[in-house]
N, C-alpha and C positions, 0 to 999 in steps of 0.2 A: 062861272058856273061849274066848269069842268074841274077846277081846282077844289071846289067844295065837295064835289062827288068823289074825287080821288082821295081827298082827306078823310071823308067818311068811310070809304072802303078800306083805307089804310088803318084807321082806328078799329074798324070791325075785324080786320085780319089780326091785328095785335091782340085784341081781346080774345079771339078764338085760339090763337097760339098760346096765350097765357093760361087759358082754361085747360087746354090740352096738356100743357106742361104740368099744371097743378095736379091733374088727374093722374098723369104718368108718374109723378113724384111720390104719390101716396102709396106706401107699401101695402101689399095684399097679405093680410094675416094668414089666410088659408095656405097660400103659396109658401109663406115663410114657415109655417107649421110643418109642411111637407118637406121643404128644402133643408130644414134643420133636423129632419128625421125624428121629430117629436112623436110621430105615429109608430115608431118602433115600440115604445112603451105605453103610449096613451091612445085611447079611443076618443073620438068626438062623435058619439052615436047620432046626435041630432044632425050632423053634417054627413052622415054615412061613412065615416072614417073609423075603421077598426084597427086596433093595435096589431103589430106584426108578431110580437113575442108571445109565445104560448104559455110560458112559465108564469104562474101567479106570484112566484117569489120575487121576480124582477119587474113585473108589470106595474105600471102606475095606474091611477084611477081614470075613469072616463071623465074627461074635462067638461062634458056637457053640464054636469051638476057640481063637480068638485070645486070649480072656481067661484061658485056663487057665494060661498062662505067667507071669501076674502076680497078686499078691495084691490084696485089696480096697483097702488103703492106697495102693498104687502107682496103681491105676486111678483112685482118687479124685483124686489129685494130677495124673494125666495129663489127666483130663477138665477139670480146673481150670487147665490149661496151666502146671502147676508142675513137670512131669516130661516127658521125651522118650522116644520109642521110635524106635530106628534113627536118632537124631539129629534127629527131627522132633517138634514139639508137635502135639497133636490139632488138627484143622482148625477145630473150632467150640468156643468156650469154653462151659462149662456155665452155664446161666442159671436153673436151678431151685433148689430149696431143698436143704439138706444131707440131710434125711430122704428126699427124693425121689431124690437121687443114690445114697444108701445102698440104697434099695429097688431102683433100677435095676440097680446092680452086683450085688446079691444075685440078682436075677432072671436076669441074663445069665450069671452063674457057676453057677447051679443046673442040675443035669442035667434035660434035657427028656425027656418021654415021647413 
């Protein structure tokens, strides 16, 4: 009986550890946005993030709505400077990992509350 209980507790502990590791492994798009300093040029007004640069000449669009016109595959290529919007490549080439880029785009494209 004790072996069965110990086995059950061990299985439960493994499951909990696995779930925690999965949650910890998932990159946070908003944190990546801020860490990569995307907010220097871009706002995400729906998330309460305003761009830091004041010059309209170098400011990028508010990503709350600007990303709606493109799918994730296009945005991935655009941020890697493999695609253009209005004849221009993105001002800064992506320097993070592919999973971080994926999480960033997912976060920017998801509706904000």
